[in-house]
C-alpha positions, 0 to 999 in steps of 0.5 A: 204102096205104089207112091211109097215104092216110087219114092224109094226108087227115086231116092236110090236113083238120087244116091247113085247119081251122087256117087256116079258124079265122083270126086274131082281131084285137085290135080288130074291123074288120081292114083292110089297115093292121090286118094289122099289129096283134097278133092271137090264134088258139087262145089264142096271140098273134102280133105282125106286124112288118116283118122285112127280114132274115127268113130261116127254115127249117122245114116248109111245108104247102099248102091248096087247093079248100076255101079257094077264093075266101074272103077272105084276111087283107089282103082279097084273094080266095084262088085256089088257081091263083095262087101265094101263101102265108100267114105268121103275122107277115110284113107283108101283102102281101109277097113271099118266096123259098121253097126246097124243101130236099127237091128244090132247087126255088124259087118267089117267092110273094105272102104275103097271108094269115095262118097256118099255126096248126099247131105246127111249120109256118112257111108255108102255100102255095096249091096252085099254090105247092106245085106250083111247089115240087114237094110238092103230092103230099106235103102238107108239105116242108122249106123255107127262106123269105126275105123279099124286100120289099113286094108291089105295092100294099103300104104300105111301112114307113119306110125299106124298099125296094120288092121287085124286082117293084115296080121297073123293071129295065134287064135283060130284055125289057119288056112292057106288059100293060095300062093301067087306069083303076082301081088295084085292077084294075092290082093284080089284073093284077100279082098274076096276072103277077108269076110271069112276072118283075118287075112294076111298076105305074106311074101315068101322067097321061093327059087329066086322069086317071091310068092305071095301067100294068102293066109286066112285065120278063122274065128275062135271055135271054128275047126280047120276043116270047116274053114278050109271048106269055106275057103275052097267054096270061094273058088280056092280049091287048093286051100290047105290047112296049116299046122299051128 
């Protein structure tokens, strides 16, 4: 048992080291738009691209406390308590659907980082992502990864369609989590809330300025009060139910 446990610790350490190495951009000063540039890690070149039909099966791993609060490839702050993921070539940020082929569990994850740079792995997820997919205790899992579309705040490729979270949906209850003077604050709120359902950021003129409203649409069958309570429990105490 001790040998097996030490083996798992060594494997996780190797994965973290691979992620920590990070991508080296073709030119210095990588920015959000720069995340689509070719980059090199360990002597291997990777070429990000828009892949609307991406659907791949392989191994996923996860990373957590050691990476907490470091800056991700698209400039966000990594938080192991938020369900997110790293992929080598998908556009950042984007949304993916991940299915754990070992237990059938599914999760929608926001891809905001690059990795994993370990042979045989196609995806790294945060600790929260691994918990939602049910493999936090195993370290790795066989998964299917499908691209859903750009995440809130993403720059869309020409001709691409926003992900469901970036659209309003007539189905389900709708709650306004808040209205923000800063789009950056609205995007941070959206990243916290999208696991609750579909999330839209809507620009609304107000007294000569723009407010950025964050709207959450719950799944079919969820009552408005249940959704409002769930959003409020995430710290958005001014959340209010919207009329249809």
